TORKOL-4160 file (C-alpha; in steps of 0.2 Angstrom, whole numbers, padded with zeros to 4 digits, m for minus):
148
<pt num="1" X="0578" Y="m0059" Z="m0102"/>
<pt num="2" X="0596" Y="m0055" Z="m0099"/>
<pt num="3" X="0605" Y="m0038" Z="m0099"/>
<pt num="4" X="0621" Y="m0038" Z="m0110"/>
<pt num="5" X="0634" Y="m0024" Z="m0110"/>
<pt num="6" X="0638" Y="m0019" Z="m0128"/>
<pt num="7" X="0652" Y="m0006" Z="m0123"/>
<pt num="8" X="0655" Y="0011" Z="m0116"/>
<pt num="9" X="0643" Y="0025" Z="m0121"/>
<pt num="10" X="0658" Y="0036" Z="m0125"/>
<pt num="11" X="0665" Y="0024" Z="m0137"/>
<pt num="12" X="0650" Y="0026" Z="m0149"/>
<pt num="13" X="0651" Y="0039" Z="m0163"/>
<pt num="14" X="0636" Y="0051" Z="m0164"/>
<pt num="15" X="0628" Y="0046" Z="m0175"/>
<pt num="16" X="0635" Y="0029" Z="m0174"/>
<pt num="17" X="0631" Y="0011" Z="m0171"/>
<pt num="18" X="0637" Y="m0007" Z="m0166"/>
<pt num="19" X="0630" Y="m0023" Z="m0172"/>
<pt num="20" X="0631" Y="m0037" Z="m0160"/>
<pt num="21" X="0625" Y="m0055" Z="m0159"/>
<pt num="22" X="0620" Y="m0063" Z="m0143"/>
<pt num="23" X="0612" Y="m0080" Z="m0141"/>
<pt num="24" X="0609" Y="m0082" Z="m0160"/>
<pt num="25" X="0600" Y="m0065" Z="m0161"/>
<pt num="26" X="0609" Y="m0050" Z="m0169"/>
<pt num="27" X="0605" Y="m0032" Z="m0164"/>
<pt num="28" X="0609" Y="m0015" Z="m0170"/>
<pt num="29" X="0613" Y="m0002" Z="m0156"/>
<pt num="30" X="0612" Y="0016" Z="m0162"/>
<pt num="31" X="0617" Y="0032" Z="m0154"/>
<pt num="32" X="0609" Y="0048" Z="m0161"/>
<pt num="33" X="0609" Y="0065" Z="m0153"/>
<pt num="34" X="0616" Y="0057" Z="m0137"/>
<pt num="35" X="0601" Y="0045" Z="m0136"/>
<pt num="36" X="0603" Y="0026" Z="m0138"/>
<pt num="37" X="0590" Y="0015" Z="m0147"/>
<pt num="38" X="0592" Y="m0004" Z="m0152"/>
<pt num="39" X="0583" Y="m0015" Z="m0164"/>
<pt num="40" X="0584" Y="m0033" Z="m0170"/>
<pt num="41" X="0595" Y="m0034" Z="m0185"/>
<pt num="42" X="0581" Y="m0041" Z="m0196"/>
<pt num="43" X="0572" Y="m0031" Z="m0209"/>
<pt num="44" X="0553" Y="m0034" Z="m0209"/>
<pt num="45" X="0552" Y="m0034" Z="m0228"/>
<pt num="46" X="0562" Y="m0050" Z="m0232"/>
<pt num="47" X="0573" Y="m0053" Z="m0217"/>
<pt num="48" X="0589" Y="m0044" Z="m0222"/>
<pt num="49" X="0602" Y="m0037" Z="m0210"/>
<pt num="50" X="0593" Y="m0019" Z="m0209"/>
<pt num="51" X="0604" Y="m0013" Z="m0195"/>
<pt num="52" X="0620" Y="m0016" Z="m0205"/>
<pt num="53" X="0615" Y="m0004" Z="m0219"/>
<pt num="54" X="0620" Y="0014" Z="m0223"/>
<pt num="55" X="0616" Y="0027" Z="m0210"/>
<pt num="56" X="0611" Y="0043" Z="m0219"/>
<pt num="57" X="0601" Y="0059" Z="m0216"/>
<pt num="58" X="0583" Y="0058" Z="m0221"/>
<pt num="59" X="0580" Y="0066" Z="m0238"/>
<pt num="60" X="0567" Y="0080" Z="m0238"/>
<pt num="61" X="0558" Y="0085" Z="m0254"/>
<pt num="62" X="0549" Y="0102" Z="m0256"/>
<pt num="63" X="0535" Y="0098" Z="m0268"/>
<pt num="64" X="0523" Y="0110" Z="m0276"/>
<pt num="65" X="0504" Y="0108" Z="m0276"/>
<pt num="66" X="0505" Y="0102" Z="m0294"/>
<pt num="67" X="0518" Y="0088" Z="m0288"/>
<pt num="68" X="0533" Y="0096" Z="m0295"/>
<pt num="69" X="0548" Y="0093" Z="m0285"/>
<pt num="70" X="0555" Y="0111" Z="m0281"/>
<pt num="71" X="0570" Y="0106" Z="m0270"/>
<pt num="72" X="0578" Y="0092" Z="m0261"/>
<pt num="73" X="0588" Y="0094" Z="m0245"/>
<pt num="74" X="0594" Y="0083" Z="m0230"/>
<pt num="75" X="0587" Y="0083" Z="m0213"/>
<pt num="76" X="0598" Y="0089" Z="m0199"/>
<pt num="77" X="0589" Y="0080" Z="m0186"/>
<pt num="78" X="0582" Y="0064" Z="m0193"/>
<pt num="79" X="0593" Y="0049" Z="m0198"/>
<pt num="80" X="0588" Y="0033" Z="m0206"/>
<pt num="81" X="0596" Y="0016" Z="m0208"/>
<pt num="82" X="0594" Y="0008" Z="m0225"/>
<pt num="83" X="0593" Y="m0011" Z="m0227"/>
<pt num="84" X="0607" Y="m0017" Z="m0238"/>
<pt num="85" X="0596" Y="m0030" Z="m0247"/>
<pt num="86" X="0582" Y="m0019" Z="m0255"/>
<pt num="87" X="0585" Y="m0001" Z="m0249"/>
<pt num="88" X="0571" Y="m0001" Z="m0236"/>
<pt num="89" X="0574" Y="0014" Z="m0225"/>
<pt num="90" X="0570" Y="0015" Z="m0206"/>
<pt num="91" X="0570" Y="0030" Z="m0194"/>
<pt num="92" X="0584" Y="0027" Z="m0182"/>
<pt num="93" X="0574" Y="0035" Z="m0167"/>
<pt num="94" X="0557" Y="0025" Z="m0170"/>
<pt num="95" X="0562" Y="0010" Z="m0181"/>
<pt num="96" X="0547" Y="0015" Z="m0193"/>
<pt num="97" X="0549" Y="0013" Z="m0211"/>
<pt num="98" X="0550" Y="0031" Z="m0218"/>
<pt num="99" X="0533" Y="0030" Z="m0229"/>
<pt num="100" X="0524" Y="0014" Z="m0223"/>
<pt num="101" X="0522" Y="0016" Z="m0204"/>
<pt num="102" X="0516" Y="m0002" Z="m0202"/>
<pt num="103" X="0533" Y="m0008" Z="m0206"/>
<pt num="104" X="0545" Y="m0006" Z="m0192"/>
<pt num="105" X="0561" Y="m0014" Z="m0185"/>
<pt num="106" X="0558" Y="m0024" Z="m0169"/>
<pt num="107" X="0564" Y="m0013" Z="m0154"/>
<pt num="108" X="0575" Y="m0020" Z="m0140"/>
<pt num="109" X="0576" Y="m0012" Z="m0123"/>
<pt num="110" X="0593" Y="m0002" Z="m0121"/>
<pt num="111" X="0599" Y="0008" Z="m0106"/>
<pt num="112" X="0615" Y="0017" Z="m0100"/>
<pt num="113" X="0621" Y="0013" Z="m0083"/>
<pt num="114" X="0637" Y="0019" Z="m0076"/>
<pt num="115" X="0643" Y="0024" Z="m0093"/>
<pt num="116" X="0640" Y="0006" Z="m0100"/>
<pt num="117" X="0627" Y="0003" Z="m0113"/>
<pt num="118" X="0616" Y="m0012" Z="m0110"/>
<pt num="119" X="0603" Y="m0021" Z="m0121"/>
<pt num="120" X="0590" Y="m0033" Z="m0114"/>
<pt num="121" X="0591" Y="m0049" Z="m0124"/>
<pt num="122" X="0575" Y="m0060" Z="m0125"/>
<pt num="123" X="0576" Y="m0077" Z="m0117"/>
<pt num="124" X="0572" Y="m0086" Z="m0134"/>
<pt num="125" X="0571" Y="m0083" Z="m0152"/>
<pt num="126" X="0553" Y="m0078" Z="m0158"/>
<pt num="127" X="0545" Y="m0082" Z="m0175"/>
<pt num="128" X="0546" Y="m0067" Z="m0187"/>
<pt num="129" X="0534" Y="m0064" Z="m0201"/>
<pt num="130" X="0540" Y="m0054" Z="m0215"/>
<pt num="131" X="0529" Y="m0041" Z="m0222"/>
<pt num="132" X="0526" Y="m0035" Z="m0240"/>
<pt num="133" X="0530" Y="m0017" Z="m0246"/>
<pt num="134" X="0511" Y="m0013" Z="m0242"/>
<pt num="135" X="0513" Y="m0019" Z="m0224"/>
<pt num="136" X="0502" Y="m0034" Z="m0226"/>
<pt num="137" X="0507" Y="m0050" Z="m0218"/>
<pt num="138" X="0512" Y="m0063" Z="m0231"/>
<pt num="139" X="0503" Y="m0080" Z="m0230"/>
<pt num="140" X="0514" Y="m0096" Z="m0228"/>
<pt num="141" X="0518" Y="m0104" Z="m0245"/>
<pt num="142" X="0505" Y="m0118" Z="m0249"/>
<pt num="143" X="0511" Y="m0136" Z="m0251"/>
<pt num="144" X="0508" Y="m0138" Z="m0270"/>
<pt num="145" X="0509" Y="m0157" Z="m0268"/>
<pt num="146" X="0492" Y="m0157" Z="m0260"/>
<pt num="147" X="0475" Y="m0153" Z="m0269"/>
<pt num="148" X="0466" Y="m0137" Z="m0264"/>
């Protein structure tokens, strides 16, 4: 694994991010509330560039016991990033999908040293299996030219 500088900590907006590519792997490096997190830029749903999507505060719904929506507001502390392909939203601090906790962005180690932000890049690419909306693993496509 290799540590790569992605810039000075004070150059990041808060909330803010940079998307970089190193060794054929793209990463999103986020700054939120002064803390840095980093993820591979690969949505677990269908492989879209999740870290390049909109960053927005989490939507909060106040719902009555009879499931009537009473009010909608935006979180002042939690921000999500929304994959531009299908709108899947992930918590920037944890990488978890906002409703299906089994779906998450793949975390990358990030640290600040001497005012520089570094990510730890894996030595090689790894195989990524996309998940469905329910969080179940999808099976590889069957070769239809072969009998069952």
